[in-house]
C-alpha positions in Angstrom: 142.8 -100.4 -52.7 139.3 -98.9 -53.3 138.4 -95.2 -53.4 134.8 -94.3 -53.0 133.6 -91.0 -54.5 130.3 -89.2 -53.6 129.3 -87.4 -56.7 129.5 -87.9 -60.5 130.6 -84.8 -62.3 133.8 -84.1 -64.2 136.0 -83.8 -61.1 135.0 -87.3 -60.1 135.5 -88.5 -63.7 139.1 -87.1 -63.9 140.0 -88.4 -60.4 138.8 -91.9 -61.4 140.9 -91.8 -64.6 144.0 -91.0 -62.5 143.2 -93.6 -59.8 142.6 -96.4 -62.3 145.9 -95.7 -64.0 147.6 -96.4 -60.7 145.7 -99.7 -60.3 143.2 -98.5 -57.8 139.5 -99.4 -57.8 137.0 -96.6 -57.9 133.3 -96.6 -57.0 130.8 -93.8 -57.3 127.6 -93.0 -55.4 125.3 -90.6 -57.1 121.7 -89.5 -56.3 120.7 -89.6 -60.0 122.3 -90.8 -63.3 125.4 -88.8 -64.1 126.6 -88.5 -67.6 130.3 -87.8 -66.7 130.7 -91.1 -64.9 128.4 -93.2 -67.1 131.5 -94.8 -68.7 132.5 -96.4 -65.4 131.2 -99.7 -64.2 131.2 -99.0 -60.4 128.4 -96.5 -60.3 125.6 -96.8 -57.8 122.5 -94.6 -58.4 120.5 -94.4 -55.1 119.3 -92.1 -52.4 122.6 -90.9 -50.9 120.9 -89.6 -47.8 119.8 -93.2 -46.8 122.0 -94.6 -44.1 121.7 -98.2 -45.5 122.7 -97.0 -49.0 125.7 -95.2 -47.5 126.7 -98.1 -45.4 126.6 -100.6 -48.3 128.5 -98.2 -50.5 131.3 -97.7 -48.0 131.8 -101.4 -47.4 135.1 -102.3 -48.9 136.3 -98.7 -49.4 139.7 -97.8 -48.0 138.6 -94.2 -48.0 135.7 -92.1 -49.3 136.1 -88.6 -50.8 133.7 -86.1 -52.3 133.4 -84.5 -55.7 131.9 -81.3 -54.2 131.6 -79.7 -50.8 127.8 -80.3 -50.9 128.0 -84.1 -50.9 126.7 -85.8 -47.8 130.0 -86.7 -46.2 128.6 -86.1 -42.7 125.9 -88.7 -43.3 128.3 -91.3 -44.6 130.7 -90.8 -41.7 127.8 -91.5 -39.3 126.5 -94.5 -41.4 130.0 -96.1 -41.8 132.1 -94.8 -38.9 135.0 -97.2 -39.6 135.7 -95.8 -43.1 137.9 -92.7 -43.4 136.1 -89.8 -45.1 138.3 -87.0 -46.6 137.9 -84.1 -46.5 136.4 -84.5 -43.1 132.8 -83.4 -42.6 133.9 -80.5 -40.4 136.2 -79.2 -43.1 133.3 -79.3 -45.6 131.0 -77.6 -43.1 133.4 -74.7 -42.8 134.1 -74.4 -46.5 130.6 -74.9 -48.0 129.3 -71.9 -46.0 131.1 -68.9 -47.4 130.4 -66.9 -44.3 131.7 -69.6 -42.0 134.8 -70.0 -44.2 135.5 -66.3 -44.0 135.1 -66.3 -40.2 137.4 -69.3 -39.8 140.1 -67.7 -42.0 139.8 -64.5 -40.0 140.3 -66.4 -36.8 143.5 -67.9 -38.3 144.8 -64.4 -39.2 144.6 -64.9 -43.0 144.7 -61.8 -45.2 141.4 -61.5 -47.0 138.9 -58.8 -48.1 136.9 -56.9 -45.5 133.6 -58.7 -45.1 130.3 -58.6 -43.2 127.8 -61.4 -42.5 124.3 -59.9 -42.9 121.2 -61.6 -41.6 118.7 -58.9 -42.6 118.2 -56.8 -45.6 118.5 -53.7 -43.5 121.9 -54.8 -42.2 122.9 -55.8 -45.7 122.1 -52.3 -47.1 124.0 -50.6 -44.2 127.0 -52.9 -44.6 127.2 -52.4 -48.3 127.2 -48.6 -47.9 129.7 -48.8 -45.0 132.1 -50.9 -47.1 131.6 -48.6 -50.0 130.2 -49.6 -53.4 131.0 -51.6 -55.4 130.7 -54.7 -53.2 130.6 -58.4 -53.9 127.6 -60.3 -52.6 127.7 -64.0 -52.2 125.0 -66.6 -51.3 126.3 -68.4 -48.2 125.6 -71.9 -49.5 125.3 -73.5 -52.9 127.1 -71.0 -55.0 129.6 -72.2 -57.7 131.0 -71.3 -61.1 129.6 -67.8 -60.9 126.2 -68.9 -59.8 125.3 -67.3 -56.5 127.6 -64.2 -56.7 127.0 -60.7 -57.8 129.0 -57.5 -58.0 126.7 -54.6 -56.9 127.9 -51.2 -58.2 124.9 -49.0 -57.5 122.5 -48.7 -54.5 119.6 -49.4 -56.8 120.9 -53.0 -57.3 121.0 -53.9 -53.6 117.4 -55.0 -53.4 117.7 -57.4 -56.3 120.9 -58.9 -55.0 119.3 -59.5 -51.6 116.2 -61.1 -53.2 118.3 -63.4 -55.4 121.1 -64.4 -53.0 119.9 -64.3 -49.4 119.7 -67.6 -47.6 117.4 -67.8 -44.5 120.5 -66.7 -42.5 121.4 -63.9 -44.9 124.3 -63.2 -47.2 128.0 -62.6 -47.2 129.0 -59.1 -48.5 132.6 -58.2 -49.2 134.5 -55.1 -50.0 135.5 -55.0 -53.7 139.2 -55.7 -54.1 141.0 -53.6 -56.8 143.3 -56.5 -57.6 146.0 -56.5 -60.2 145.5 -60.2 -61.0 144.2 -63.5 -59.6 146.2 -66.5 -58.7 145.6 -70.0 -57.4 147.7 -72.3 -55.2 146.8 -76.0 -55.3 147.9 -77.9 -52.2 147.7 -81.7 -51.7 147.7 -82.8 -48.0 147.6 -86.2 -46.4 145.8 -87.0 -43.2 149.1 -87.0 -41.4 149.8 -83.5 -42.5 152.3 -84.2 -45.2 151.9 -81.7 -48.0 153.0 -80.9 -51.5 152.3 -77.6 -53.4 151.9 -77.0 -57.1 153.4 -74.0 -58.9 151.5 -70.8 -58.5 149.0 -70.4 -61.3 147.8 -67.2 -62.9 144.0 -67.4 -63.4 141.6 -65.3 -65.4 137.9 -65.1 -64.5 135.1 -64.0 -66.7 131.6 -63.5 -65.3 132.7 -64.9 -61.9 134.0 -68.2 -63.4 137.3 -69.5 -64.5 138.2 -68.8 -68.2 142.0 -69.5 -68.4 144.9 -70.7 -66.2 148.5 -70.1 -67.1 151.8 -71.3 -65.6 154.4 -69.8 -65.0 152.2 -67.2 -63.3 154.3 -64.1 -64.2 154.3 -63.0 -60.6 157.5 -62.1 -58.8 159.2 -64.7 -56.7 158.3 -62.7 -53.6 154.6 -62.7 -54.4 154.7 -66.4 -55.2 156.4 -67.2 -52.0 153.8 -65.2 -50.0 151.0 -66.9 -51.9 152.4 -70.4 -51.0 152.8 -69.4 -47.3 149.3 -68.1 -47.1 147.9 -71.1 -48.9 149.5 -73.6 -46.6 148.3 -71.7 -43.6 144.7 -71.5 -45.0 144.6 -75.3 -45.7 145.9 -75.9 -42.2 143.2 -73.6 -40.7 140.4 -75.8 -42.2 142.3 -79.1 -41.7 142.0 -79.9 -45.4 142.9 -83.4 -46.6 143.2 -84.2 -50.3 143.5 -81.4 -52.8 142.6 -77.9 -51.6 142.6 -75.0 -54.0 143.3 -71.6 -52.6 142.2 -68.8 -54.9 143.7 -65.4 -54.2 143.9 -61.8 -55.3 147.3 -60.3 -56.0 147.4 -56.5 -55.1 149.7 -53.8 -56.5 151.5 -53.4 -53.2 152.7 -57.0 -53.2 150.1 -58.4 -50.8 147.9 -61.4 -51.5 144.4 -61.9 -50.2 142.5 -65.1 -49.9 139.4 -65.1 -52.1 138.0 -68.6 -51.6 138.9 -72.2 -50.8 137.8 -75.3 -52.6 138.4 -78.6 -50.6 138.7 -80.9 -53.7 140.2 -80.9 -57.2 139.6 -77.6 -58.8 139.2 -76.0 -62.2 142.4 -74.0 -61.8 144.3 -77.3 -61.4 143.2 -79.1 -64.6 146.3 -78.2 -66.5 148.3 -80.3 -64.1 147.2 -83.4 -66.0 149.6 -82.6 -68.8 151.9 -80.0 -67.2 153.0 -81.7 -63.9 154.6 -85.0 -63.0 151.5 -85.9 -60.9 148.2 -84.3 -61.6 146.0 -82.8 -58.9 143.6 -85.7 -59.5 146.3 -88.3 -58.9 147.5 -86.5 -55.8 144.0 -86.2 -54.5 143.6 -90.0 -54.7 147.0 -90.6 -53.2 146.4 -88.1 -50.3 143.0 -89.4 -49.2 144.2 -93.0 -49.3 147.4 -92.1 -47.3 149.7 -93.0 -50.2 153.0 -91.2 -50.9 152.3 -87.9 -52.7 153.6 -87.4 -56.2 155.9 -84.7 -57.5 154.3 -81.4 -58.5 157.1 -80.3 -60.7 156.4 -78.9 -64.1 157.4 -81.1 -67.0 157.2 -78.2 -69.5 158.4 -74.6 -69.7 154.8 -73.3 -69.8 151.2 -74.4 -70.1 147.7 -72.9 -70.5 144.2 -74.3 -69.9 141.1 -72.7 -71.3 137.6 -73.8 -70.3 135.1 -74.8 -73.0 131.5 -73.6 -72.1 128.2 -74.5 -73.7 126.7 -72.0 -76.1 123.4 -73.7 -77.0 120.7 -75.6 -75.2 120.0 -79.2 -76.2 121.8 -82.4 -76.9 125.6 -82.1 -77.0 126.8 -82.2 -80.6 130.5 -82.9 -81.3 130.6 -81.7 -84.9 133.3 -79.2 -84.2 135.6 -81.7 -82.3 137.7 -82.6 -85.4 138.6 -78.9 -85.8 139.9 -78.7 -82.2 141.7 -82.0 -82.5 143.4 -80.7 -85.7 145.2 -78.0 -83.7 148.8 -79.1 -83.0 149.8 -80.0 -79.5 146.4 -79.6 -77.9 144.9 -81.9 -75.3 141.1 -81.9 -75.5 139.1 -82.9 -72.4 135.4 -83.2 -72.8 133.3 -84.3 -69.8 130.8 -86.6 -71.4 127.8 -84.4 -70.7 124.8 -85.3 -72.9 123.1 -81.9 -72.6 124.6 -78.6 -73.4 123.4 -75.2 -72.1 124.9 -71.7 -72.2 127.7 -71.2 -69.8 127.8 -74.8 -68.6 131.3 -76.3 -68.3 131.5 -78.9 -71.0 135.3 -79.4 -71.1 138.7 -77.8 -71.3 141.8 -77.7 -73.5 145.4 -77.6 -72.4 148.4 -76.7 -74.4 152.1 -77.1 -73.4 154.4 -74.4 -74.8 157.7 -72.7 -74.9 156.3 -69.7 -73.1 153.1 -68.6 -71.4 152.2 -66.4 -74.4 152.7 -69.3 -76.9 150.6 -71.7 -74.8 147.9 -69.2 -74.2 147.5 -68.3 -77.9 147.2 -71.9 -79.0 144.9 -72.9 -76.2 142.5 -69.9 -76.9 142.5 -70.9 -80.6 141.7 -74.6 -79.8 138.9 -73.7 -77.4 137.4 -71.3 -79.9 137.1 -74.2 -82.4 134.9 -76.1 -80.0 131.3 -74.9 -80.3 129.1 -77.1 -78.0 
């Protein structure tokens, strides 16, 4: 069986590693050379908006998936109508526009922050004051890893937020949620609706981007059960296929609110490579190809993943890699990116441990040794 992937970043890289281990073939289509997948032979670099390019790429694929929600799945579906594309273009259309995503989840009755879709700066200012500062402002399309989001705490910051984040059709503005913690539920869903769910993960964000993920989550069984219920309903609402990550806020009163959906393997699921029977990347490949889904059970009492971000600008230098590899029990994942820049995701480390605190301490230590 052959899996096609539109995109060539670290998510595609790790999905390919998992697929190849199962004996599957993988091919990539990227609009420009991509460092993370340069190690694979089946990479096509071409204009991925060209119907002829898409048609030739899809020939022989049993299914095509995407590495990000901005890949041209809709164009491929039109160019090669006989090849399954998962997640479906309609799912991607809903999720890639943060306002459309919020509106769809609202229609499905999902618990989420109070929000407004503002098409003018005047409406934006009025909505921000009506919701009550601070508010979270999000670019509707193209925001990721902390890019395209802003927390506005004072009225004097509103104009700058609008200028930086407004699309031609405005911005999404949300009431700030005084959450106790953040969590993530990773769901794998096949085209026929069969699903498996990973354990609930505790996540920690810094500067609007994931810093660390820990399992067990430390939440009560009641909160975890509610998080799983909401996640399954949210994935159903957008007809997700493959891996869908549902990021949530946990409130002090026991409620959970949906923050955002990601319709593909997600940063909060990276620790599943070492911590679970079948990783999120393996189950993504299985799901989109219609294969039996793998077990999501933990194979360790606890695990922690910590992201490794770039700190300098210029060619990536791995002089500190030996120090990280010397840390006992640490799995180091670097993404093959030739250029480093501040805050760019360059890799992650995962540690399995006897307890969340043990795994977290050793993962933080290993990540701190990597200076890229």
